[in-house]
C-alpha positions in Angstrom: -16.7 -6.1 -18.3 -17.0 -9.6 -16.9 -17.0 -12.7 -19.1 -19.0 -15.8 -18.1 -17.2 -19.1 -18.0 -20.0 -21.7 -18.4 -19.4 -24.9 -16.5 -22.9 -26.3 -16.6 -21.5 -29.8 -17.0 -20.5 -29.7 -13.4 -22.9 -27.0 -12.1 -23.8 -29.1 -9.2 -20.3 -29.3 -7.9 -18.3 -26.5 -9.3 -19.2 -22.8 -9.2 -19.0 -20.7 -12.4 -16.1 -18.2 -12.7 -16.4 -14.7 -14.1 -13.1 -13.2 -15.3 -12.0 -9.6 -15.6 -8.8 -7.5 -15.5 -8.6 -6.2 -12.0 -5.7 -3.8 -12.6 -2.4 -3.4 -14.4 1.0 -3.2 -12.8 2.2 0.4 -12.3 5.1 1.5 -14.5 8.6 0.7 -13.3 10.8 3.6 -12.4 11.6 5.7 -15.5 8.9 4.1 -17.6 5.5 5.4 -18.8 3.8 2.0 -18.8 4.5 -1.4 -17.4 5.3 -4.3 -19.8 4.8 -6.8 -16.9 7.2 -9.3 -15.4 7.7 -13.0 -15.4 8.5 -15.0 -12.2 7.4 -12.3 -9.7 7.1 -12.7 -6.0 3.4 -12.6 -5.5 0.9 -13.3 -2.7 -1.6 -11.9 -0.3 -0.8 -10.8 3.3 -3.0 -8.7 5.6 -5.6 -8.2 2.9 -3.4 -6.7 0.2 -2.0 -8.3 -3.0 1.8 -7.9 -3.4 3.6 -8.2 -6.7 7.4 -7.7 -6.5 10.5 -8.4 -8.5 10.3 -10.5 -11.6 12.1 -10.3 -14.9 11.4 -8.8 -18.3 13.0 -7.4 -21.5 12.5 -3.6 -21.3 14.8 -2.7 -24.2 13.6 -5.2 -26.8 12.7 -8.9 -27.2 15.6 -11.4 -26.8 15.8 -12.3 -30.5 16.2 -8.6 -31.3 19.1 -8.3 -29.0 17.1 -7.3 -25.8 18.6 -8.3 -22.5 16.7 -9.8 -19.6 16.5 -7.4 -16.6 15.7 -8.5 -13.1 13.5 -6.1 -11.1 13.4 -5.2 -7.4 10.3 -3.0 -7.1 7.4 -3.9 -4.8 3.8 -3.1 -5.7 0.9 -3.3 -3.3 -2.7 -3.7 -4.5 -5.6 -2.8 -2.2 -9.2 -3.9 -2.8 -11.8 -1.1 -2.4 -15.5 -1.3 -2.2 -17.6 -2.6 -5.1 -14.8 -4.7 -6.5 -12.5 -1.9 -7.4 -8.7 -2.0 -6.8 -6.1 0.6 -6.1 -2.3 0.5 -6.1 -0.8 2.0 -3.0 2.1 4.5 -3.1 5.0 2.1 -2.6 7.7 3.9 -4.5 10.1 3.6 -1.6 9.6 -0.2 -1.3 12.2 -2.5 -2.9 13.4 -6.0 -2.5 16.9 -6.5 -1.0 18.0 -7.7 -4.4 16.5 -7.8 -7.8 15.1 -11.3 -8.3 12.8 -13.6 -10.3 11.5 -17.2 -10.6 11.6 -18.0 -6.9 9.0 -20.3 -5.3 6.1 -18.4 -3.7 3.6 -19.5 -1.1 1.2 -17.7 1.1 1.5 -18.3 4.9 -0.2 -16.8 7.9 3.1 -15.1 8.7 3.7 -13.6 5.3 4.5 -14.5 1.7 7.4 -16.9 1.6 9.9 -16.4 -1.3 12.4 -19.2 -1.8 15.4 -19.2 -4.1 15.1 -17.6 -7.5 17.7 -16.0 -9.7 19.3 -12.7 -10.6 22.1 -11.3 -12.7 24.6 -13.0 -10.3 23.0 -16.5 -10.8 20.8 -18.8 -8.9 20.0 -18.0 -5.3 19.4 -20.0 -2.1 18.1 -17.0 -0.1 14.7 -17.3 1.6 12.5 -14.7 3.3 9.0 -13.7 4.3 7.5 -10.6 2.8 4.9 -9.0 5.2 2.5 -6.1 5.0 2.3 -4.0 8.1 -1.3 -2.6 8.2 -0.6 0.0 10.8 2.5 1.5 9.2 1.4 0.6 5.7 4.9 -0.6 4.9 6.4 -3.8 3.5 8.6 -5.7 6.0 11.0 -8.5 5.3 11.9 -11.3 7.6 14.8 -13.5 6.7 14.4 -17.3 6.7 17.2 -19.9 6.7 18.8 -20.3 3.3 17.7 -23.2 1.2 20.1 -26.2 1.3 21.1 -25.5 -2.3 20.4 -22.7 -4.8 17.2 -23.2 -6.7 15.2 -21.4 -9.4 11.8 -22.4 -10.8 11.0 -24.6 -7.8 7.5 -25.2 -6.4 6.3 -24.4 -2.9 3.3 -25.2 -0.7 2.4 -24.8 3.0 0.6 -27.2 5.4 -0.2 -25.5 8.7 3.1 -23.9 9.6 5.3 -26.1 7.5 6.6 -24.9 4.1 7.5 -27.5 1.5 9.8 -26.8 -1.5 10.1 -29.2 -4.4 12.3 -29.6 -7.5 13.6 -26.6 -9.4 16.7 -26.0 -11.4 20.2 -25.9 -10.0 23.3 -24.6 -11.9 23.7 -27.8 -13.9 20.6 -29.9 -13.5 17.0 -30.2 -12.6 16.4 -31.2 -9.0 14.3 -34.0 -7.4 15.0 -32.7 -3.9 12.2 -32.1 -1.5 12.6 -30.0 1.6 10.5 -28.7 4.5 10.8 -25.8 7.0 8.8 -25.3 10.2 8.0 -21.6 10.4 7.5 -22.1 14.2 11.0 -23.5 14.5 13.1 -21.8 11.8 16.2 -22.4 14.0 15.8 -26.1 13.2 16.5 -25.3 9.5 15.4 -27.1 6.4 14.7 -30.8 6.6 15.5 -33.2 3.7 12.4 -35.3 2.7 12.2 -38.3 0.3 13.0 -37.3 -3.2 10.3 -36.4 -5.7 9.2 -39.2 -8.1 10.9 -37.3 -10.9 13.2 -34.3 -11.2 11.1 -31.4 -12.2 10.9 -27.6 -12.4 8.0 -25.3 -13.1 5.4 -27.6 -11.5 2.3 -26.6 -9.5 2.3 -27.8 -5.9 -0.7 -27.4 -3.5 -2.0 -28.9 -0.3 -5.5 -30.4 -0.4 -7.5 -33.0 1.5 -8.5 -36.4 0.1 -11.2 -36.6 2.8 -8.9 -38.6 5.1 -6.0 -36.1 5.5 -4.2 -33.2 3.9 -1.7 -34.3 1.2 0.8 -32.4 -0.9 0.0 -32.6 -4.6 2.7 -32.2 -7.3 1.3 -31.5 -10.7 3.0 -31.4 -14.1 6.1 -29.4 -14.8 9.1 -29.9 -17.1 12.7 -31.0 -17.1 15.6 -29.8 -19.1 17.6 -32.6 -20.7 21.2 -32.8 -21.9 21.5 -32.8 -25.7 17.7 -33.3 -26.1 14.5 -31.3 -25.8 12.9 -30.8 -22.4 10.4 -33.3 -21.1 6.9 -31.9 -20.3 4.9 -33.8 -17.7 1.2 -34.4 -17.1 2.1 -36.5 -14.0 0.3 -36.1 -10.6 1.7 -37.4 -7.4 0.5 -37.0 -3.8 2.8 -36.9 -0.7 1.6 -38.4 2.6 3.1 -36.3 5.3 2.6 -39.1 7.9 4.2 -42.0 6.0 6.6 -39.8 4.0 5.7 -41.6 0.7 4.6 -40.5 -2.7 1.6 -42.0 -4.5 0.9 -41.6 -8.2 -2.6 -40.2 -9.1 -4.5 -39.8 -12.4 -2.5 -37.8 -14.9 -3.6 -34.4 -16.2 -5.2 -34.9 -19.7 -2.3 -33.0 -21.3 1.2 -31.9 -20.2 1.2 -28.7 -18.1 4.3 -26.6 -17.2 4.7 -23.2 -15.7 1.0 -22.7 -15.2 -0.7 -21.8 -12.0 -3.0 -23.7 -9.6 -4.9 -23.4 -6.3 -6.7 -25.7 -3.9 -10.4 -24.9 -3.4 -13.1 -26.3 -1.3 -12.7 -29.5 0.6 -11.2 -31.7 -2.2 -10.7 -29.8 -5.4 -7.6 -28.4 -7.2 -7.9 -25.9 -10.1 -5.2 -25.5 -12.8 -5.1 -22.5 -15.0 -3.4 -22.5 -18.4 0.2 -23.7 -18.7 2.6 -24.7 -21.5 2.2 -28.0 -23.2 5.6 -27.7 -24.7 5.1 -27.8 -28.5 6.6 -24.5 -29.4 9.1 -24.7 -26.6 10.5 -28.0 -27.8 10.6 -26.8 -31.5 12.6 -23.8 -30.3 15.0 -26.0 -28.4 15.5 -28.3 -31.4 16.4 -25.2 -33.5 18.8 -23.9 -30.8 20.6 -27.3 -30.8 20.7 -27.3 -34.6 22.2 -23.8 -34.6 24.8 -24.8 -32.1 25.9 -27.8 -34.2 25.7 -26.1 -37.6 29.2 -25.1 -39.0 28.0 -23.5 -42.2 27.4 -19.8 -41.4 24.7 -19.3 -44.1 22.8 -22.3 -42.9 23.3 -21.2 -39.3 21.7 -17.8 -40.1 18.8 -19.5 -41.8 18.2 -21.6 -38.7 18.4 -18.5 -36.5 15.8 -16.7 -38.7 13.6 -19.8 -38.5 13.9 -19.8 -34.7 13.1 -16.1 -34.4 10.0 -16.4 -36.6 8.8 -19.4 -34.5 9.1 -17.3 -31.3 7.5 -14.3 -32.8 4.5 -16.4 -33.9 4.2 -18.1 -30.4 0.5 -18.8 -30.0 0.5 -18.2 -26.2 -0.3 -20.6 -23.5 -3.4 -22.7 -22.8 -6.6 -20.9 -21.7 -8.2 -23.9 -20.1 -9.3 -24.3 -16.4 -8.9 -27.9 -15.3 -10.6 -29.3 -12.2 -9.2 -32.2 -10.2 -11.3 -34.0 -7.6 -9.1 -35.7 -5.0 -11.9 -37.9 -3.9 -12.8 -39.4 -7.3 -9.2 -39.0 -8.8 -10.8 -37.5 -11.9 -9.9 -34.5 -14.1 -12.3 -32.3 -16.1 -12.0 -29.1 -18.1 -14.6 -26.8 -16.7 -14.0 -23.6 -18.6 -11.7 -21.3 -20.6 -10.2 -18.0 -19.6 -11.2 -15.2 -22.1 -7.9 -13.3 -21.8 -4.2 -14.0 -22.4 -3.3 -16.5 -19.7 0.1 -15.9 -18.0 2.6 -18.6 -17.1 5.6 -18.3 -14.8 3.6 -16.6 -12.0 1.6 -17.7 -9.0 -2.2 -17.8 -8.6 -3.6 -16.8 -5.2 -7.0 -16.9 -3.5 -8.2 -13.6 -2.1 -11.8 -12.9 -0.9 -13.4 -15.8 -2.8 -11.6 -14.8 -6.0 -8.5 -16.2 -7.8 -5.9 -13.7 -8.8 -3.3 -14.4 -11.5 -0.8 -11.5 -11.4 1.3 -10.5 -14.4 3.6 -13.3 -15.9 4.6 -14.4 -19.3 2.0 -14.7 -22.1 4.2 -15.9 -24.9 7.9 -16.3 -25.6 9.7 -13.2 -24.2 6.4 -11.3 -23.8 5.0 -10.3 -20.4 1.6 -8.9 -19.4 1.0 -6.2 -16.8 -2.6 -7.4 -16.3 -3.8 -8.7 -13.0 -6.5 -11.3 -13.9 -9.2 -12.0 -11.4 -11.7 -14.8 -11.5 -14.7 -14.5 -9.2 -16.5 -17.6 -8.1 -20.3 -17.5 -8.2 -20.3 -19.3 -4.9 -17.7 -21.0 -2.6 -16.5 -24.5 -3.5 -17.9 -27.1 -1.1 
């Protein structure tokens, strides 16, 4: 059943959105049902939605001793008539290595997946995942390795050039900004001017400001040494001609690990995201546990942290609209389902899809959310 998201306050410029659950991820090998994954490779190529890899806790939540497991299975969703969806039989399809939290971006040549992490650590591998319609098989085309290993980075594409921003390295959060021309991959990755701030888990999209296409970097967070993480509501736009960053109007509240897309000629939509309140409280308790010498007090702190994570309220449900012409933000609706973070929203047939992801601390969802626009954005 569809739920209406009323946005009458901007009815003249923004279509309404109807949300439903399009499908749920198939079970992983050896499981009866899927618990979902965080940080999957996801995107659309040749008119199918692909969800692959990701990480979850199949044997129990982390505060109960569960261990994070990185996945390698590839699932392919096909859209049938009348808005129905069907998973294709892809049991033989697997990624070269189990992986999660890489930067995703849709390109005409396939879904670019950049960096990420697995049980061996942070990766600098890059590749294109492609759907061959004729053979109905997933094909993988390797790209040049990233200059450095990165996880939780952000990616966008302008024409045939992929951009990768920020992310986490082994010891720090990155402010690096790179580009790769898909028509000249032999030329390798190019170093661009640093981001205005070191950041991971940001949203990055390409959108016009009526004069030219710019690359917008929105929100995110940064791990800090001996302090809680910083959560950002910053917005910056990169001019590909002058190679400069310009600060724009901030998001009304901090947003990290949410999803976003460019729509119409000059709009950006952000879906959900983490404002950091519970995240920072958990970090504070982890630091206190690490510094506490008294074993009884340490155990009390551990129990307090576990209760905080169990009671995690989930992430924001709001849909925020940014107008690149007016440089203004407005909340236009709420999503009536659990809204996942640490995944990637994609446009497909005038709908936005938000596949799987994390819905609260340690908890994933197998749901594939779809929001159908009442009409196209102008």
